[in-house]
N, C-alpha and C positions, 0 to 999 in steps of 0.2 A: 484627907486620908486617901491613900492610893488603893484603888480597887481594880485589879486585872491589868492585862497587857494588851496592846494593839500593835500590829505590824506598822512600821514606819510608812510604808507605801499606802496602807489603808487609812492611816491618820491623815496623810496628805490629800487623799481623795475626799475625806470628810471636810477638810479646809476648803478645797475647791468647790464642793457642793454648797457650802455656806455662802460662797460668793456668787452663787447662781449658775455656776458652770454646769452645762448639760452635755457637752460634746468635747471629746478629744480626738483630733485628726492625726493620723500618722500610719506608720508601718511598724510592726513588731520587730524586735531584735533581741539578741542575747543580752546586750547592755541595758535593755529596758525590761528584762524578765520580771523583776519584782513588781513593777507597775502593771504589767500585763496580768500577772497572777492576781493582783488586787482587783483589777477591773473584772476579772472572771469570777471572783468570789464575793462581789458586792452584796451586802445585806442592808446596811443603813444608808447607802447612797445608790443612785441610779444614773451614773454618768455613762453615756454611750461612747464606745470607742468606734469611730468611723474609719475603717481601713481603706486607705487610698492606694493608688498604684505608683505614686511618686511623692516624695516628701515635699517637693515644691508645691504640689496641689494642696497638701496638708496645711502648709503655712499660708498660702493664699486664701484658702477656705476659712481658716481661723481669722484672718484679717478682714475678709469681706463680711464675715458674720457680724462683727462690730459695726462695719460701715452700713449694713442693712438694718441696724437698730437692735441687734441682739446683745446678749451678754458677752463679756470678754471671751475670746476664743483661745484654745490651747492647742498647740501642735507639738509633736514629739519627733525626734530623729535619733537614730542610732549613733553611737560614737563613731566619729570619722565621716564617712560619706553621707550618712543620713543627716547629720548635723549640718554639713556644708550644703546639702540640697535645700535646706530651709532658708538659706540666706536671701534668695531672690524675693520671696514673699515678705520676709522681715524687713528688707530695705524699703519695700512699698509702704509698710506700716510706719516706718520711721519717717519717711518723707511726707506721709499723710497724717501724721500725729494720731495714729490709731493704736489703742492699747491691745496688746497681745502677749501671751505667755508661751515661750518656747522652752521645752525641757529636753536637754541633750543627754543621751546616754553616754557612759564613759566606762573604761575598764575598771574592774574592782580595785579597791584601794591599794592592795599589795602590788598591783601591776603598774600603777601610775609611775611615770618617769623611768620606766624600764624598757622603753622601746617595744612594748608589747603590740600584738596584733591590733590594728586600727586605733592605736593609742597616740594621741597628740594633744597638745595644749590648745583647747578649743576656744576658750573665752576671748583671746585676742582677736579672733575672727569677727566677733560681734562688738568689739569695743567702740567702733565708730558709729554704731546705730542704736545701741541699747541704753535706756535710762536706768537699767538695773542689770548687772552682769556678774554673776557669782558662781563659784564652784562650792558645793556643799562640803563643809569641812569634816563633819562627823554625822553619823546616821541620824541621831535624835534631833539634829538641827533642821532636817528636811521640811517638816510641816511648818515650822516657823518661817523658813525662807520662802516657801511656797506662798504663804500668807503675805509676806513682805513684798514679794515680787508682784503679786496681783495688785496689791494696794498701790505700789509705786507706779506700775504700768497705767492704772486708771487715773491716778492723781496727776501724773506727768504726761499723760497721753502719748505713750510710746511703747517700746519693745522691752520686755523683761526676759532675761535668759538665765536659766539655771542648768548648770552641768552637775549631774548626779552620778557618782561612782556606782557601778552596776550591782554591788552587793549591799548597798545601804538600805534599800527598801525591804530586805528580808529581816532586818533587825527588828526587835520589839522595844516598845517604850510604854511607860505608865499611861493609863487612860487619861489621867488628869494632868499630863505633862505638856499638852498642846492645846491651842485654841485658835479660833478665827477672829479677826478684827473687823469682819464685814459689817457687823451691826453698828460699829463705831464710825464707819466711813461717812464723811460729809463732803459734798461737792462745793467748790468755790462758788461764791455769789458775785455777780458783777458789781462794780463800784456804782454808787448813786450818780446820776447824771448831774453835772455842773451846769446850772441854768445859765450862767454867764457865757459858757461855751455855746449853748443853744442860741442865745441871743446874738452872739457874734455870727453864727451860721445863718441865722434868719436875715441879718443885715446883708450878708453876701448874696443870699438867694433873692432877696427883694430887689437887688440891683443887677441881677444876672439877666442876660438876654438870651443866652443859649445854654441852659443847664442840662446836664446829663446825670442820671443816677447809675453808678457802677455798683451793682449788687452782688456781693460775695456770699459764701456759705453762711455767714452770720445772719443773713436775712431769711434763712430757711425757717419756716413756721410763721413768718411775718409778711408773706406775699401780699395779702389784702391791704395791709397798711402801706407798704411800699407802692403798690398800685395806686392807692388813693393819693399819696404824695405826688406821684408822677403826674396824675391828671390835674392835681391842684396847682402845681407850679409849671406845668407843661414841659416836663423833662422826660425824654425817652429813657428806657431802662436797658442797660447793658448788663449781662450776667457773665459770671465766670463759668467755664464748662462744667463745673462740679454741681451747680445748683439750678439746672434748667427746670426741675420739677417745682421750684418755688412759685412759678407763675403759670397762669393758664396759657396754653399754646396760642390761643387766638386773642390774647391781650393786644390791643391795637398798637400799643407803644413799645412792645417787646422787640428790641433791635438785635437780639441774639448776643453772641460773644465775639470777641475780637480775634484777629490773626487767623492762623491757618485752619483751625478747627471751627471757625466761627461763621457768622453771617455777613453778607455784604453791608447791610445798614450799620452794624456796629463798627466795622472798620472805617466807614465813611464818617459817621457822626462824631466819633471821638476826635477826629482831626479838625472838626469844624466848631466844636463846643468851646465855650468860654469858662464854664464852671463845672466841676465834677464833685458829686457827693460819693465818696468812696466808702462803702459800708461793708464791714466784716469780711475783708478780703486780704489775702497775701499777694497773690498774682505776681510772681517774680518776673514774668515776661514784660511787665510794664516798665520796670527799671532798665532791663536789658535792651528792649526795643524802643525805648523813649515814647511810650504810648501817650504820655501827657505833655509832650513838648509844646503843643499849641494852646495849652490850658492857661488861663489867667488866674483863676482862683481854685483852690483845692481844699475841700472839706472832707475830713476823715473821721469815721466812727468805728471804734473797735473796743472790745472788752479786754484786750491785752495791751498794756502800756508799751511793751516791746515793739509792737507793730506800728504805733503812731509815728508817722514821718519816715517809715522805713523805705517805701517805694517812691515817694515823691514828697517834696517839701510841703507841709500842711499849713495853709493859712489859718485854718481852724481845726483843732484837734479835740475830739469828743471821746472821753473814756467812759465806757459803759455798754449796757446791753443794746443791741441794734434796734430791737423792737421798741424799747422804751424811748430811745433817742428819736426814732422816726415819729412816734406818737407825739413827742414834745415839739418837733418841728411842725407837725400837722396843726397843733394847737396855736401856733404863733405866726407862721408864715402867711404873707399876704397872697390870696388866691390870684392867679393870672387868668383873666377872662378870655383874652384873645392873644394868640401867638403865631406869628408867621413861621418861627422856628419849629413849633409843634406841628403845624400843618405840613411843612415840608418833610418832616420826619415820618409822619403817618403815611404820606403818599409814597415815600421811598420804601418803607417797610411793606406796604401793600404790594408794591411793584415786585419786590423780592419774593413775597409769598405767592404771588401769581406765577412767578417763574418756577418755584419749587413744585407747585401744584401741577403745572404743565408736565413736568418731568415725571411726577409720580403717577399721573393718570393716563399715560399712554396705554393703548389697548391692544397693540399687536407688534410683533417683531422680536428680535433678539432681546433677551432679558437684560435689563440694566438694574443696578442696585436700587434705583428709585422706586420701581414698581414692586419690589420686594417689601419695601417699607410701606407702600400703599396697602398691601395685603395685611401686613402686621397691624397697621392702624385700624383696619376694618375688623379684624378678628380678635384683637387683644381686649381683655377685660378692662373695664374702666379703672381698676386699681392694680393693673398688671405691674410686675416688677421686672426691671431690665438689668441684666448684668452685661456690661459692654466691654468688648476687648479693645486693645490698643491698635492704632493704625487708622486706615480709612474708615473702619467701622465706628471709631470714636467721632470722627468728623461728620460722617453722614448721619449717625444717630442724633447728634446735636441738631442737624438741619431737618431731618425728615421724620423723627418720632414725634407724634403729636401728644406731648405729655401735659399733664396737669398736676396740681398738688396731691391728687389721689394716687399718683404713680410714685415709684422710686426707681432711680437709676444710679448705678455705681460703676466705677472703673478704677484704673490705676492712673491718676491724673498727672502726677509729677514724676514719679519713677518710671511711669509708662512701660510697665512690664507686660510684654505679650504673653498670652496664655492666662490672663487673670479672669476671664469671663466664665469659663467652665467651672472652676472651683467656686466662683462667685455665685453661680446658679445653684450649686450644692448648698452653699451657705444660706442663700435666700430661702430655699425650701425648708431648711432647718429652722429658720426664724419664723417664716410665714408658711406653714405647710398647706394652708387652704387658699393661698393666692396663686394666681397664674404667674409662672416665672419663665423668662426668656433669657437665652444666652445668644448674643449677637456677636459674631466673630468672622474675621476674614480667614481664608484657608491657611494663610501663613501662621496666624495666631492659634487657630484651632489645632493645627498639626503638632503644637508643642505639648499637648496633654490630652489628646482625644482618647487615649487609653482609659481615662477615667469616666467615660460614658457608662461603663459597667458599674461604677460606684453609684451613679444615679439609679440604675436598674436594681442593683443588689439591695439598696437601702430604701427602695420605694420613694425616691425623691424625683418625681417626674418633672422634666424641664423641656421646653421647646427650644432646641438648638438650631439656629439659622446660620449656615456657613455660606459666606459670600465668596464663591470660588472663581477666581480669575487667574489662577496659576502664576501669581506674582506677589512680591511684597510691595503692594501698590503705594502705600504711603511713602516708602523709601524711594521707589522708582520715580514717583512724581516729584519728589525733592531733587533727585538727580537730574531730572529734566531742566531744572532751574539752575543747577550748580555745576554739573559735570558735562563733559563732552559726549558721554554715553551713559547707558543705564546698566552696565555690566554687573552681573551677580544678583539681579533682582527677580529673575524668572525661575520657575521650578516646574516639576512634572505634575500633571493632574492626578488626582486620587478619587476613587469612588467612595465618598464619605457615607453614602447611604448603605453600602455593603458593610463598611466598617461598623456602622451603627447596628445593623442586623446581626453581625457576628457577636456583638456584645449583649444581645437581648433587647435592643431598642428597635424602634420602627424607623425605617429610612425612606425618604422621598428624594427624588431628583427632578429638577425643573430647569428648563433653559429657554422657554418661550413665554413672552408676556401673557399671551392668551391662555396659558395653562396655570398661571400663578395663583389665581383666585381659588381654583378647585383644589390645588395641592395644599394651599394653606387651610382651606376648610377641612380637608381630610386629616391634616396634621393636628389641628385643634381638636377634632373629634377623637383622634387616637389619644391625645393628651387627656381629654376629659374622661377617658376610660382608664386613666391611671398609668399610661405608658410614656416613657421617655422617647422623644422624637428628635430626629436629625433631618433637617431639610438642606440638601445640597443644592444651593442655588447657583447654577452655572451662569455667571453674569459676564457682560462684556468688559473690556479693559478701559472703558471710557473713564477719563479722569474727572472727578468732581471739580467744579469751578474753583480756581484758587483765588479766594476773595481777598487774600493778603496782597495780591499783586494785580488788582483790577486794571483792565485796559479798556475803558469805556469812554473816557472823557476826551473830547476832540481838542481841548486846550493842552492836553498832556501827551496825546498819542496821535499818530497819523490815521487817516481814514482806512488805509490798508491794514494797519495793525489792529484797529478796532474791528474791522470786518472779519479778519482771520480769527480773532479772539472769540467773537460772537458765534461764528460758525462752529468752531471747535467745541464750545460748551453749550450749544443750542440756546444761546442767550440773546437772540435777536431783539427781544422785548425789554431787556434790562436797560434802565436809564441811569446815568450817573447822578449822584446826589446833588452835584452843583446845579443841574438843570432844575431840580425841584426847589432849591434855594432861590435861584434866579426868578422862577415863576412867582415866588412869594415876596419878591423885592429885596432879597438878601444877597450879599456878596460872599462868594466862597473864599476861604483862607488858602485853599489848595490850588484850585483851578483859576488861573489868572488870565 
């Protein structure tokens, strides 16, 4: 029996609330009028509308909300420009398999296909990225499609887009004419492990002399088990950039990640290994850059059958949960008591750590990025959350943040969209209001959306924003040094980001000397603890972080003059090539002849 009526927009909010949605990010518009009215009149729901200053921030915050472990995020954009502004953040979600719902405003039904103001066919713009992409056909359909969009986004781990004609939300529908399927949703479960595949992997590992564990995001939550396996079979651990927090920073066999944003040990050991255990990772760079070209045996573990054999031919393919597979290997593999391979890797890793520590702990002079991280590590809470921007800040955070599984760090790893960190900080505080949150960004990335510092202030979402200011697109400039005859277009004008922060109601600090860094960070953290959003404008040198993807350290590969120049430029006098540690353990290098 039908009792009473409900506005379609209100019914849609009730569906969202059933799915646990607490926040909608966006900017109001005429085409979103019914939604805004419903948000302002809420009685049975309590969804917050968080008004940002740019729709790109809305999309990125909604995406990062899920990445930080929150409920699916919702972003909204007006018909036309507002909708197109969402695309950047939604592409990041698509490439990172992140559920998100985008609601696009549109002209009222009678104006569609009439070349009206800001009227265009919007759905095709999202066809390449969305797992669900629909225009609502009639008003009473909206709650059902909202439900379906959310369900599909979560199930397929992707972007759901709904275009809603601007008058639909004002319509009314029967109270019993809609429902939410949230209570019926069930996550997929991993396939049971095939023990025959485990046995095949064990046989390979028992005959391996130089094993390496390549741990991807599938190992998150299973760090202790992977660490135990590493020590048991004497295999150093390489991580993908996305999952550094899986392991303790001081784990003796942590070799870091490979290539440009990685560590020296990872780039070296992967070229010398004979066996790789590739766990829960996509890592497209592996196929493009022939990461595993020197590998003899390849064991892959993944809970998605599509991924098995995707990046490298798998000698053993194991379908199932990473943690379960690792525990199965632990139960069956023969322990390795002594390993020259292991000893050489530990010495190489420690040599790299000593180098990073030397840079971080300088006590005076012009400020380098390394000393900023030293201060962050000192004053960060043990469960601090880090929202990391794209560029050198990604590379250097991977190297110099001393993270543990108590931390969280998120970025835009594949789409690599600059400007991700500030909205990420907003999202982090929404998910974890009581945890210390950091936004670490270069000045190029920060400039893309620093207007939304006021959003932190307005909604009482304090974040410590650290801006690494070197007046250049450093990551791009550094690449140009390797590929171009010049670095044209990479420099820009300095900005006083502390003043910009103060103009928005935040607290600003500026620092340019190493000897001042500790006090500035102490004062910034104190202000943060008082509930204030903080911006630290760290005026750093233009020193390039060492390019570990093109190491010039080995005398069998480079001249003495090349090595000396390389070491001088990167303050790397004490760095030793991996081949020397191998030689000292009686092993022959595959690379250095």
